All heavy atoms as TSV, in Angstrom:
chain	resi	resn	atom	element	x	y	z
A	1	MET	N	N	1.176	6.396	16.239
A	1	MET	CA	C	1.161	6.360	14.816
A	1	MET	C	C	1.765	5.058	14.341
A	1	MET	O	O	1.226	4.457	13.337
A	1	MET	CB	C	1.932	7.543	14.266
A	1	MET	CG	C	1.939	7.508	12.752
A	1	MET	SD	S	2.897	8.773	12.036
A	1	MET	CE	C	1.708	9.924	11.530
A	2	ALA	N	N	2.744	4.537	15.001
A	2	ALA	CA	C	3.324	3.280	14.611
A	2	ALA	C	C	2.336	2.128	14.718
A	2	ALA	O	O	2.311	1.288	13.847
A	2	ALA	CB	C	4.593	2.983	15.469
A	3	SER	N	N	1.509	2.120	15.729
A	3	SER	CA	C	0.483	1.015	15.924
A	3	SER	C	C	-0.519	1.099	14.719
A	3	SER	O	O	-1.021	0.131	14.307
A	3	SER	CB	C	-0.148	1.030	17.250
A	3	SER	OG	O	-0.897	2.291	17.374
A	4	LYS	N	N	-0.828	2.319	14.316
A	4	LYS	CA	C	-1.825	2.467	13.182
A	4	LYS	C	C	-1.155	1.922	11.865
A	4	LYS	O	O	-1.825	1.199	11.116
A	4	LYS	CB	C	-2.170	3.956	12.898
A	4	LYS	CG	C	-3.215	4.512	13.870
A	4	LYS	CD	C	-3.522	5.874	13.480
A	4	LYS	CE	C	-4.730	6.398	14.206
A	4	LYS	NZ	N	-5.186	7.693	13.849
A	5	ILE	N	N	0.139	2.173	11.687
A	5	ILE	CA	C	0.795	1.641	10.523
A	5	ILE	C	C	0.932	0.179	10.573
A	5	ILE	O	O	0.740	-0.527	9.594
A	5	ILE	CB	C	2.170	2.352	10.324
A	5	ILE	CG1	C	2.003	3.831	10.040
A	5	ILE	CG2	C	2.981	1.673	9.269
A	5	ILE	CD1	C	3.260	4.644	10.081
A	6	ALA	N	N	1.178	-0.337	11.780
A	6	ALA	CA	C	1.373	-1.791	11.988
A	6	ALA	C	C	0.140	-2.596	11.648
A	6	ALA	O	O	0.242	-3.782	11.304
A	6	ALA	CB	C	1.889	-2.083	13.370
A	7	ASP	N	N	-1.039	-1.953	11.749
A	7	ASP	CA	C	-2.296	-2.691	11.396
A	7	ASP	C	C	-2.528	-2.790	9.930
A	7	ASP	O	O	-3.434	-3.584	9.566
A	7	ASP	CB	C	-3.491	-1.908	12.033
A	7	ASP	CG	C	-3.545	-2.013	13.562
A	7	ASP	OD1	O	-2.998	-2.957	14.086
A	7	ASP	OD2	O	-4.257	-1.227	14.135
A	8	LYS	N	N	-1.734	-2.192	9.121
A	8	LYS	CA	C	-1.929	-2.218	7.676
A	8	LYS	C	C	-1.328	-3.458	7.040
A	8	LYS	O	O	-0.590	-4.201	7.705
A	8	LYS	CB	C	-1.356	-0.948	7.032
A	8	LYS	CG	C	-1.827	0.394	7.601
A	8	LYS	CD	C	-3.390	0.432	7.509
A	8	LYS	CE	C	-3.817	1.785	8.139
A	8	LYS	NZ	N	-5.029	1.656	8.886
A	9	SER	N	N	-1.652	-3.754	5.859
A	9	SER	CA	C	-1.129	-4.907	5.140
A	9	SER	C	C	0.329	-4.723	4.683
A	9	SER	O	O	0.660	-3.702	4.086
A	9	SER	CB	C	-2.075	-5.079	3.820
A	9	SER	OG	O	-1.432	-6.089	3.034
A	10	LEU	N	N	1.083	-5.717	4.964
A	10	LEU	CA	C	2.550	-5.666	4.665
A	10	LEU	C	C	2.740	-5.542	3.232
A	10	LEU	O	O	3.662	-4.696	2.760
A	10	LEU	CB	C	3.232	-6.865	5.272
A	10	LEU	CG	C	4.741	-6.866	5.192
A	10	LEU	CD1	C	5.336	-5.722	5.908
A	10	LEU	CD2	C	5.319	-8.201	5.709
A	11	PRO	N	N	1.994	-6.264	2.349
A	11	PRO	CA	C	2.276	-5.981	0.878
A	11	PRO	C	C	1.939	-4.585	0.388
A	11	PRO	O	O	2.364	-4.202	-0.643
A	11	PRO	CB	C	1.316	-7.074	0.185
A	11	PRO	CG	C	1.063	-8.125	1.269
A	11	PRO	CD	C	1.154	-7.338	2.549
A	12	PHE	N	N	1.240	-3.843	1.122
A	12	PHE	CA	C	0.978	-2.418	0.786
A	12	PHE	C	C	2.003	-1.538	1.422
A	12	PHE	O	O	2.354	-0.463	0.841
A	12	PHE	CB	C	-0.437	-1.978	1.278
A	12	PHE	CG	C	-1.516	-2.589	0.475
A	12	PHE	CD1	C	-2.092	-3.770	0.882
A	12	PHE	CD2	C	-1.991	-1.984	-0.644
A	12	PHE	CE1	C	-3.202	-4.350	0.097
A	12	PHE	CE2	C	-2.973	-2.493	-1.458
A	12	PHE	CZ	C	-3.583	-3.693	-1.033
A	13	LEU	N	N	2.474	-1.872	2.601
A	13	LEU	CA	C	3.467	-1.076	3.299
A	13	LEU	C	C	4.818	-1.057	2.606
A	13	LEU	O	O	5.488	0.045	2.621
A	13	LEU	CB	C	3.572	-1.479	4.818
A	13	LEU	CG	C	2.394	-1.175	5.604
A	13	LEU	CD1	C	2.600	-1.815	7.025
A	13	LEU	CD2	C	2.031	0.302	5.712
A	14	MET	N	N	5.206	-2.207	2.192
A	14	MET	CA	C	6.588	-2.332	1.626
A	14	MET	C	C	6.739	-1.462	0.341
A	14	MET	O	O	7.682	-0.662	0.256
A	14	MET	CB	C	6.924	-3.810	1.281
A	14	MET	CG	C	6.986	-4.593	2.521
A	14	MET	SD	S	8.061	-4.025	3.839
A	14	MET	CE	C	9.634	-4.152	3.074
A	15	PRO	N	N	5.814	-1.470	-0.622
A	15	PRO	CA	C	5.987	-0.584	-1.758
A	15	PRO	C	C	5.844	0.901	-1.341
A	15	PRO	O	O	6.522	1.746	-1.966
A	15	PRO	CB	C	4.816	-0.954	-2.760
A	15	PRO	CG	C	4.271	-2.202	-2.208
A	15	PRO	CD	C	4.701	-2.446	-0.799
A	16	ALA	N	N	4.983	1.213	-0.390
A	16	ALA	CA	C	4.873	2.562	0.125
A	16	ALA	C	C	6.268	3.061	0.665
A	16	ALA	O	O	6.629	4.164	0.394
A	16	ALA	CB	C	3.760	2.677	1.089
A	17	LYS	N	N	6.860	2.142	1.441
A	17	LYS	CA	C	8.106	2.539	1.982
A	17	LYS	C	C	9.242	2.707	0.908
A	17	LYS	O	O	10.014	3.633	0.961
A	17	LYS	CB	C	8.608	1.439	2.966
A	17	LYS	CG	C	9.887	1.763	3.668
A	17	LYS	CD	C	10.196	0.618	4.650
A	17	LYS	CE	C	11.525	0.807	5.328
A	17	LYS	NZ	N	11.964	-0.274	6.195
A	18	GLU	N	N	9.203	1.857	-0.099
A	18	GLU	CA	C	10.121	1.954	-1.212
A	18	GLU	C	C	9.930	3.286	-1.948
A	18	GLU	O	O	10.884	3.956	-2.269
A	18	GLU	CB	C	9.931	0.796	-2.224
A	18	GLU	CG	C	10.819	0.880	-3.415
A	18	GLU	CD	C	10.480	-0.204	-4.398
A	18	GLU	OE1	O	9.696	-1.110	-4.213
A	18	GLU	OE2	O	11.183	-0.123	-5.524
A	19	ALA	N	N	8.672	3.588	-2.275
A	19	ALA	CA	C	8.377	4.870	-2.968
A	19	ALA	C	C	8.791	6.063	-2.182
A	19	ALA	O	O	9.356	7.005	-2.708
A	19	ALA	CB	C	6.847	4.957	-3.298
A	20	PHE	N	N	8.572	6.039	-0.820
A	20	PHE	CA	C	8.997	7.112	0.026
A	20	PHE	C	C	10.460	7.255	0.041
A	20	PHE	O	O	10.959	8.321	-0.093
A	20	PHE	CB	C	8.417	6.863	1.462
A	20	PHE	CG	C	8.709	7.955	2.419
A	20	PHE	CD1	C	7.874	9.072	2.417
A	20	PHE	CD2	C	9.761	7.869	3.269
A	20	PHE	CE1	C	8.230	10.141	3.353
A	20	PHE	CE2	C	10.019	8.843	4.169
A	20	PHE	CZ	C	9.260	10.003	4.185
A	21	ASN	N	N	11.188	6.176	0.274
A	21	ASN	CA	C	12.668	6.225	0.402
A	21	ASN	C	C	13.359	6.553	-0.936
A	21	ASN	O	O	14.298	7.369	-0.905
A	21	ASN	CB	C	13.172	4.941	0.953
A	21	ASN	CG	C	12.855	4.642	2.405
A	21	ASN	OD1	O	12.633	5.624	3.182
A	21	ASN	ND2	N	12.817	3.457	2.802
A	22	CYS	N	N	12.842	5.964	-2.000
A	22	CYS	CA	C	13.588	6.221	-3.232
A	22	CYS	C	C	13.115	7.522	-3.845
A	22	CYS	O	O	13.849	8.142	-4.670
A	22	CYS	CB	C	13.148	5.110	-4.276
A	22	CYS	SG	S	13.836	3.503	-3.809
A	23	GLY	N	N	11.977	8.061	-3.553
A	23	GLY	CA	C	11.462	9.242	-4.039
A	23	GLY	C	C	12.335	10.504	-3.800
A	23	GLY	O	O	12.341	11.428	-4.569
A	24	TYR	N	N	13.082	10.450	-2.677
A	24	TYR	CA	C	13.932	11.613	-2.366
A	24	TYR	C	C	15.159	11.662	-3.290
A	24	TYR	O	O	15.734	12.708	-3.435
A	24	TYR	CB	C	14.398	11.451	-0.981
A	24	TYR	CG	C	13.447	11.871	0.100
A	24	TYR	CD1	C	12.774	11.031	0.863
A	24	TYR	CD2	C	13.147	13.307	0.205
A	24	TYR	CE1	C	11.840	11.349	1.809
A	24	TYR	CE2	C	12.168	13.589	1.171
A	24	TYR	CZ	C	11.558	12.735	1.953
A	24	TYR	OH	O	10.625	13.124	2.853
A	25	ASN	N	N	15.583	10.520	-3.910
A	25	ASN	CA	C	16.800	10.488	-4.624
A	25	ASN	C	C	16.638	10.582	-6.153
A	25	ASN	O	O	17.654	10.426	-6.778
A	25	ASN	CB	C	17.567	9.172	-4.249
A	25	ASN	CG	C	17.867	9.131	-2.792
A	25	ASN	OD1	O	18.219	10.115	-2.172
A	25	ASN	ND2	N	17.691	7.958	-2.171
A	26	ILE	N	N	15.428	10.682	-6.604
A	26	ILE	CA	C	15.176	10.755	-8.033
A	26	ILE	C	C	14.347	11.996	-8.432
A	26	ILE	O	O	13.746	12.618	-7.543
A	26	ILE	CB	C	14.509	9.442	-8.560
A	26	ILE	CG1	C	13.261	9.249	-7.794
A	26	ILE	CG2	C	15.431	8.340	-8.417
A	26	ILE	CD1	C	12.454	7.913	-8.223
A	27	ASP	N	N	14.327	12.254	-9.705
A	27	ASP	CA	C	13.592	13.470	-10.133
A	27	ASP	C	C	12.085	13.204	-10.023
A	27	ASP	O	O	11.627	12.034	-9.826
A	27	ASP	CB	C	13.919	13.722	-11.624
A	27	ASP	CG	C	13.502	12.614	-12.546
A	27	ASP	OD1	O	14.336	11.674	-12.679
A	27	ASP	OD2	O	12.490	12.767	-13.187
A	28	LEU	N	N	11.278	14.293	-10.119
A	28	LEU	CA	C	9.830	14.246	-9.843
A	28	LEU	C	C	9.168	13.274	-10.808
A	28	LEU	O	O	8.326	12.407	-10.349
A	28	LEU	CB	C	9.225	15.612	-9.998
A	28	LEU	CG	C	7.705	15.634	-9.775
A	28	LEU	CD1	C	7.329	15.135	-8.369
A	28	LEU	CD2	C	7.209	17.060	-9.982
A	29	ASP	N	N	9.453	13.310	-12.102
A	29	ASP	CA	C	8.766	12.425	-13.059
A	29	ASP	C	C	9.098	10.975	-12.772
A	29	ASP	O	O	8.160	10.090	-12.775
A	29	ASP	CB	C	9.210	12.706	-14.482
A	29	ASP	CG	C	8.648	14.010	-14.986
A	29	ASP	OD1	O	7.611	14.453	-14.515
A	29	ASP	OD2	O	9.263	14.600	-15.906
A	30	SER	N	N	10.302	10.663	-12.381
A	30	SER	CA	C	10.627	9.226	-12.066
A	30	SER	C	C	10.036	8.853	-10.735
A	30	SER	O	O	9.520	7.675	-10.605
A	30	SER	CB	C	12.177	9.112	-11.962
A	30	SER	OG	O	12.786	9.398	-13.094
A	31	ALA	N	N	9.911	9.702	-9.723
A	31	ALA	CA	C	9.227	9.464	-8.474
A	31	ALA	C	C	7.754	9.200	-8.654
A	31	ALA	O	O	7.214	8.231	-8.093
A	31	ALA	CB	C	9.488	10.615	-7.545
A	32	LEU	N	N	7.169	9.969	-9.550
A	32	LEU	CA	C	5.710	9.736	-9.818
A	32	LEU	C	C	5.465	8.439	-10.550
A	32	LEU	O	O	4.514	7.670	-10.238
A	32	LEU	CB	C	5.128	10.908	-10.648
A	32	LEU	CG	C	5.032	12.227	-9.908
A	32	LEU	CD1	C	4.673	13.322	-10.848
A	32	LEU	CD2	C	4.101	12.161	-8.761
A	33	GLN	N	N	6.355	8.059	-11.478
A	33	GLN	CA	C	6.251	6.795	-12.105
A	33	GLN	C	C	6.419	5.601	-11.151
A	33	GLN	O	O	5.630	4.634	-11.140
A	33	GLN	CB	C	7.225	6.691	-13.287
A	33	GLN	CG	C	7.152	5.502	-14.139
A	33	GLN	CD	C	5.785	5.340	-14.744
A	33	GLN	OE1	O	5.227	6.327	-15.289
A	33	GLN	NE2	N	5.248	4.123	-14.807
A	34	LEU	N	N	7.351	5.771	-10.216
A	34	LEU	CA	C	7.574	4.753	-9.193
A	34	LEU	C	C	6.361	4.573	-8.355
A	34	LEU	O	O	5.957	3.475	-8.045
A	34	LEU	CB	C	8.824	5.034	-8.337
A	34	LEU	CG	C	9.075	4.165	-7.154
A	34	LEU	CD1	C	9.403	2.777	-7.592
A	34	LEU	CD2	C	10.280	4.712	-6.307
A	35	GLU	N	N	5.755	5.707	-7.959
A	35	GLU	CA	C	4.543	5.657	-7.131
A	35	GLU	C	C	3.403	4.979	-7.844
A	35	GLU	O	O	2.706	4.095	-7.313
A	35	GLU	CB	C	4.138	7.100	-6.687
A	35	GLU	CG	C	2.870	7.079	-5.822
A	35	GLU	CD	C	2.438	8.483	-5.511
A	35	GLU	OE1	O	3.092	9.489	-5.819
A	35	GLU	OE2	O	1.378	8.583	-4.829
A	36	ILE	N	N	3.220	5.238	-9.142
A	36	ILE	CA	C	2.272	4.659	-9.915
A	36	ILE	C	C	2.436	3.116	-9.949
A	36	ILE	O	O	1.548	2.319	-9.772
A	36	ILE	CB	C	2.235	5.196	-11.342
A	36	ILE	CG1	C	1.658	6.626	-11.329
A	36	ILE	CG2	C	1.352	4.327	-12.327
A	36	ILE	CD1	C	1.850	7.424	-12.605
A	37	GLU	N	N	3.668	2.694	-10.228
A	37	GLU	CA	C	3.949	1.293	-10.243
A	37	GLU	C	C	3.761	0.532	-8.918
A	37	GLU	O	O	3.226	-0.568	-8.860
A	37	GLU	CB	C	5.492	1.092	-10.721
A	37	GLU	CG	C	5.686	1.464	-12.102
A	37	GLU	CD	C	7.166	1.486	-12.555
A	37	GLU	OE1	O	8.013	1.018	-11.722
A	37	GLU	OE2	O	7.486	1.981	-13.591
A	38	CYS	N	N	4.145	1.239	-7.910
A	38	CYS	CA	C	3.894	0.652	-6.569
A	38	CYS	C	C	2.439	0.485	-6.256
A	38	CYS	O	O	1.954	-0.523	-5.692
A	38	CYS	CB	C	4.598	1.451	-5.451
A	38	CYS	SG	S	6.422	1.367	-5.455
A	39	PHE	N	N	1.701	1.498	-6.609
A	39	PHE	CA	C	0.182	1.522	-6.387
A	39	PHE	C	C	-0.441	0.397	-7.221
A	39	PHE	O	O	-1.274	-0.330	-6.659
A	39	PHE	CB	C	-0.282	2.865	-6.705
A	39	PHE	CG	C	-1.832	3.019	-6.482
A	39	PHE	CD1	C	-2.318	3.149	-5.258
A	39	PHE	CD2	C	-2.699	3.056	-7.525
A	39	PHE	CE1	C	-3.702	3.274	-5.006
A	39	PHE	CE2	C	-4.016	3.213	-7.359
A	39	PHE	CZ	C	-4.569	3.235	-6.059
A	40	ALA	N	N	-0.013	0.324	-8.542
A	40	ALA	CA	C	-0.622	-0.691	-9.309
A	40	ALA	C	C	-0.372	-2.156	-8.933
A	40	ALA	O	O	-1.216	-2.974	-9.043
A	40	ALA	CB	C	-0.087	-0.488	-10.758
A	41	ASN	N	N	0.744	-2.371	-8.336
A	41	ASN	CA	C	1.171	-3.723	-7.819
A	41	ASN	C	C	0.299	-4.169	-6.679
A	41	ASN	O	O	0.266	-5.331	-6.361
A	41	ASN	CB	C	2.650	-3.789	-7.463
A	41	ASN	CG	C	3.529	-3.743	-8.703
A	41	ASN	OD1	O	3.150	-4.086	-9.796
A	41	ASN	ND2	N	4.742	-3.308	-8.514
A	42	CYS	N	N	-0.401	-3.234	-6.033
A	42	CYS	CA	C	-1.199	-3.633	-4.870
A	42	CYS	C	C	-2.598	-4.207	-5.308
A	42	CYS	O	O	-3.234	-4.840	-4.576
A	42	CYS	CB	C	-1.413	-2.481	-3.929
A	42	CYS	SG	S	0.137	-1.940	-3.174
A	43	PHE	N	N	-2.953	-3.910	-6.529
A	43	PHE	CA	C	-4.291	-4.367	-7.016
A	43	PHE	C	C	-4.294	-5.815	-7.263
A	43	PHE	O	O	-3.289	-6.414	-7.712
A	43	PHE	CB	C	-4.726	-3.576	-8.262
A	43	PHE	CG	C	-5.276	-2.207	-7.989
A	43	PHE	CD1	C	-4.378	-1.120	-7.871
A	43	PHE	CD2	C	-6.542	-1.991	-7.752
A	43	PHE	CE1	C	-4.814	0.116	-7.601
A	43	PHE	CE2	C	-7.064	-0.762	-7.460
A	43	PHE	CZ	C	-6.202	0.299	-7.394
A	44	GLY	N	N	-5.436	-6.449	-6.943
A	44	GLY	CA	C	-5.512	-7.837	-7.259
A	44	GLY	C	C	-5.004	-8.803	-6.133
A	44	GLY	O	O	-5.130	-9.990	-6.196
A	45	THR	N	N	-4.474	-8.233	-5.093
A	45	THR	CA	C	-3.990	-9.052	-3.960
A	45	THR	C	C	-5.187	-9.404	-3.089
A	45	THR	O	O	-6.255	-8.736	-3.058
A	45	THR	CB	C	-2.882	-8.280	-3.144
A	45	THR	OG1	O	-3.531	-7.170	-2.537
A	45	THR	CG2	C	-1.711	-7.857	-4.022
A	46	ALA	N	N	-5.043	-10.378	-2.264
A	46	ALA	CA	C	-6.024	-10.789	-1.309
A	46	ALA	C	C	-6.355	-9.645	-0.337
A	46	ALA	O	O	-7.490	-9.415	0.034
A	46	ALA	CB	C	-5.606	-12.050	-0.585
A	47	ASP	N	N	-5.288	-8.959	0.084
A	47	ASP	CA	C	-5.483	-7.887	1.049
A	47	ASP	C	C	-6.233	-6.685	0.347
A	47	ASP	O	O	-7.021	-6.041	1.088
A	47	ASP	CB	C	-4.197	-7.484	1.622
A	47	ASP	CG	C	-3.720	-8.367	2.711
A	47	ASP	OD1	O	-4.489	-9.230	3.220
A	47	ASP	OD2	O	-2.551	-8.195	3.175
A	48	HIS	N	N	-5.998	-6.452	-0.878
A	48	HIS	CA	C	-6.708	-5.429	-1.560
A	48	HIS	C	C	-8.167	-5.703	-1.612
A	48	HIS	O	O	-9.064	-4.914	-1.313
A	48	HIS	CB	C	-6.158	-5.229	-3.035
A	48	HIS	CG	C	-7.009	-4.361	-3.832
A	48	HIS	ND1	N	-7.886	-4.835	-4.703
A	48	HIS	CD2	C	-7.026	-2.956	-3.892
A	48	HIS	CE1	C	-8.502	-3.746	-5.359
A	48	HIS	NE2	N	-8.002	-2.625	-4.849
A	49	ASN	N	N	-8.508	-6.965	-1.961
A	49	ASN	CA	C	-9.870	-7.448	-1.967
A	49	ASN	C	C	-10.577	-7.320	-0.604
A	49	ASN	O	O	-11.720	-6.885	-0.490
A	49	ASN	CB	C	-10.044	-8.839	-2.512
A	49	ASN	CG	C	-9.581	-8.942	-3.994
A	49	ASN	OD1	O	-9.579	-7.976	-4.762
A	49	ASN	ND2	N	-9.132	-10.126	-4.350
A	50	GLU	N	N	-9.803	-7.733	0.427
A	50	GLU	CA	C	-10.266	-7.635	1.789
A	50	GLU	C	C	-10.558	-6.162	2.210
A	50	GLU	O	O	-11.550	-5.907	2.768
A	50	GLU	CB	C	-9.389	-8.353	2.741
A	50	GLU	CG	C	-9.621	-8.018	4.236
A	50	GLU	CD	C	-10.997	-8.501	4.741
A	50	GLU	OE1	O	-11.677	-9.237	4.096
A	50	GLU	OE2	O	-11.396	-7.971	5.815
A	51	GLY	N	N	-9.667	-5.300	1.856
A	51	GLY	CA	C	-9.814	-3.922	2.195
A	51	GLY	C	C	-10.983	-3.291	1.494
A	51	GLY	O	O	-11.730	-2.542	2.149
A	52	MET	N	N	-11.190	-3.590	0.257
A	52	MET	CA	C	-12.360	-3.057	-0.471
A	52	MET	C	C	-13.636	-3.647	0.123
A	52	MET	O	O	-14.695	-2.960	0.270
A	52	MET	CB	C	-12.296	-3.416	-1.972
A	52	MET	CG	C	-11.067	-2.752	-2.651
A	52	MET	SD	S	-11.144	-1.018	-2.676
A	52	MET	CE	C	-12.369	-0.754	-3.931
A	53	LEU	N	N	-13.650	-4.914	0.442
A	53	LEU	CA	C	-14.851	-5.541	0.958
A	53	LEU	C	C	-15.205	-4.944	2.343
A	53	LEU	O	O	-16.322	-4.635	2.668
A	53	LEU	CB	C	-14.716	-7.071	1.062
A	53	LEU	CG	C	-15.869	-7.881	1.549
A	53	LEU	CD1	C	-17.086	-7.713	0.592
A	53	LEU	CD2	C	-15.521	-9.300	1.680
A	54	ALA	N	N	-14.131	-4.840	3.189
A	54	ALA	CA	C	-14.351	-4.247	4.494
A	54	ALA	C	C	-14.926	-2.786	4.428
A	54	ALA	O	O	-15.817	-2.401	5.165
A	54	ALA	CB	C	-13.005	-4.287	5.309
A	55	PHE	N	N	-14.351	-2.002	3.453
A	55	PHE	CA	C	-14.852	-0.700	3.248
A	55	PHE	C	C	-16.345	-0.730	2.890
A	55	PHE	O	O	-17.048	0.104	3.504
A	55	PHE	CB	C	-14.028	0.003	2.181
A	55	PHE	CG	C	-14.554	1.413	1.895
A	55	PHE	CD1	C	-14.165	2.496	2.738
A	55	PHE	CD2	C	-15.335	1.685	0.783
A	55	PHE	CE1	C	-14.573	3.787	2.471
A	55	PHE	CE2	C	-15.755	2.961	0.512
A	55	PHE	CZ	C	-15.330	3.982	1.318
A	56	THR	N	N	-16.753	-1.520	2.040
A	56	THR	CA	C	-18.155	-1.544	1.605
A	56	THR	C	C	-19.046	-2.062	2.709
A	56	THR	O	O	-20.233	-1.656	2.768
A	56	THR	CB	C	-18.400	-2.365	0.296
A	56	THR	OG1	O	-17.967	-3.718	0.503
A	56	THR	CG2	C	-17.590	-1.746	-0.842
A	57	GLU	N	N	-18.518	-2.969	3.501
A	57	GLU	CA	C	-19.281	-3.448	4.667
A	57	GLU	C	C	-19.175	-2.645	5.858
A	57	GLU	O	O	-19.736	-2.982	6.984
A	57	GLU	CB	C	-18.827	-4.903	4.968
A	57	GLU	CG	C	-19.171	-5.901	3.854
A	57	GLU	CD	C	-18.670	-7.316	4.017
A	57	GLU	OE1	O	-17.877	-7.475	5.033
A	57	GLU	OE2	O	-18.977	-8.205	3.275
A	58	LYS	N	N	-18.416	-1.554	5.800
A	58	LYS	CA	C	-18.164	-0.611	6.939
A	58	LYS	C	C	-17.669	-1.282	8.203
A	58	LYS	O	O	-18.208	-1.193	9.291
A	58	LYS	CB	C	-19.483	0.186	7.248
A	58	LYS	CG	C	-19.888	1.038	6.052
A	58	LYS	CD	C	-21.133	1.779	6.404
A	58	LYS	CE	C	-21.505	2.317	5.024
A	58	LYS	NZ	N	-22.162	3.481	4.823
A	59	ARG	N	N	-16.560	-2.034	7.983
A	59	ARG	CA	C	-15.914	-2.807	9.089
A	59	ARG	C	C	-14.448	-2.545	8.921
A	59	ARG	O	O	-13.915	-2.212	7.872
A	59	ARG	CB	C	-16.315	-4.158	9.092
A	59	ARG	CG	C	-15.924	-5.000	7.883
A	59	ARG	CD	C	-16.154	-6.462	8.054
A	59	ARG	NE	N	-15.899	-7.221	6.807
A	59	ARG	CZ	C	-14.675	-7.624	6.395
A	59	ARG	NH1	N	-13.677	-7.276	7.078
A	59	ARG	NH2	N	-14.574	-8.196	5.221
A	60	LYS	N	N	-13.742	-2.987	9.945
A	60	LYS	CA	C	-12.267	-2.992	9.915
A	60	LYS	C	C	-11.758	-4.118	9.174
A	60	LYS	O	O	-12.190	-5.244	9.405
A	60	LYS	CB	C	-11.687	-2.979	11.338
A	60	LYS	CG	C	-10.175	-2.800	11.447
A	60	LYS	CD	C	-9.709	-2.724	12.845
A	60	LYS	CE	C	-8.266	-2.543	12.881
A	60	LYS	NZ	N	-7.727	-2.467	14.241
A	61	PRO	N	N	-10.806	-3.946	8.230
A	61	PRO	CA	C	-10.311	-5.087	7.391
A	61	PRO	C	C	-9.431	-6.003	8.273
A	61	PRO	O	O	-8.818	-5.644	9.221
A	61	PRO	CB	C	-9.476	-4.406	6.377
A	61	PRO	CG	C	-9.026	-3.060	6.946
A	61	PRO	CD	C	-10.212	-2.640	7.815
A	62	ILE	N	N	-9.482	-7.296	7.916
A	62	ILE	CA	C	-8.595	-8.270	8.542
A	62	ILE	C	C	-7.592	-8.766	7.437
A	62	ILE	O	O	-7.882	-9.614	6.632
A	62	ILE	CB	C	-9.455	-9.484	9.001
A	62	ILE	CG1	C	-10.549	-9.007	9.969
A	62	ILE	CG2	C	-8.533	-10.537	9.684
A	62	ILE	CD1	C	-11.578	-10.038	10.334
A	63	PHE	N	N	-6.446	-8.107	7.489
A	63	PHE	CA	C	-5.427	-8.362	6.496
A	63	PHE	C	C	-4.682	-9.685	6.794
A	63	PHE	O	O	-4.431	-9.898	7.953
A	63	PHE	CB	C	-4.483	-7.205	6.408
A	63	PHE	CG	C	-5.090	-5.936	5.806
A	63	PHE	CD1	C	-5.089	-4.791	6.536
A	63	PHE	CD2	C	-5.745	-5.949	4.642
A	63	PHE	CE1	C	-5.673	-3.663	6.046
A	63	PHE	CE2	C	-6.293	-4.798	4.122
A	63	PHE	CZ	C	-6.276	-3.671	4.862
A	64	LYS	N	N	-4.280	-10.359	5.831
A	64	LYS	CA	C	-3.551	-11.607	5.943
A	64	LYS	C	C	-2.124	-11.542	5.348
A	64	LYS	O	O	-1.472	-12.524	5.141
A	64	LYS	CB	C	-4.313	-12.801	5.366
A	64	LYS	CG	C	-5.601	-13.000	6.113
A	64	LYS	CD	C	-6.399	-14.125	5.533
A	64	LYS	CE	C	-7.706	-14.307	6.460
A	64	LYS	NZ	N	-8.701	-14.908	5.788
A	65	ASP	N	N	-1.717	-10.364	4.968
A	65	ASP	CA	C	-0.439	-10.094	4.313
A	65	ASP	C	C	-0.199	-10.932	3.093
A	65	ASP	O	O	0.860	-11.490	2.863
A	65	ASP	CB	C	0.726	-10.363	5.332
A	65	ASP	CG	C	0.663	-9.270	6.460
A	65	ASP	OD1	O	0.188	-8.126	6.207
A	65	ASP	OD2	O	1.157	-9.608	7.570
A	66	LYS	N	N	-1.236	-11.002	2.247
A	66	LYS	CA	C	-1.195	-11.795	1.032
A	66	LYS	C	C	-1.744	-10.863	-0.111
A	66	LYS	O	O	-2.636	-10.125	0.044
A	66	LYS	CB	C	-1.979	-13.026	1.101
A	66	LYS	CG	C	-1.502	-13.985	2.103
A	66	LYS	CD	C	-2.259	-15.255	2.147
A	66	LYS	CE	C	-1.701	-16.204	3.193
A	66	LYS	NZ	N	-2.448	-17.457	3.273
């Protein structure tokens, strides 16, 4: 499982980790808002564009952590 996670884009993993870690310590509404913010921050990045392009081309994405 760790190798699968390691293949992902770092700019996507960091907010996911933050939402996961912080979500335990706050109420549900705040946790959902945090998740929305983390998710929204991933849009428009080079890795987001690469992931979408790879999906449409049915290939594995090549992330550059940007």
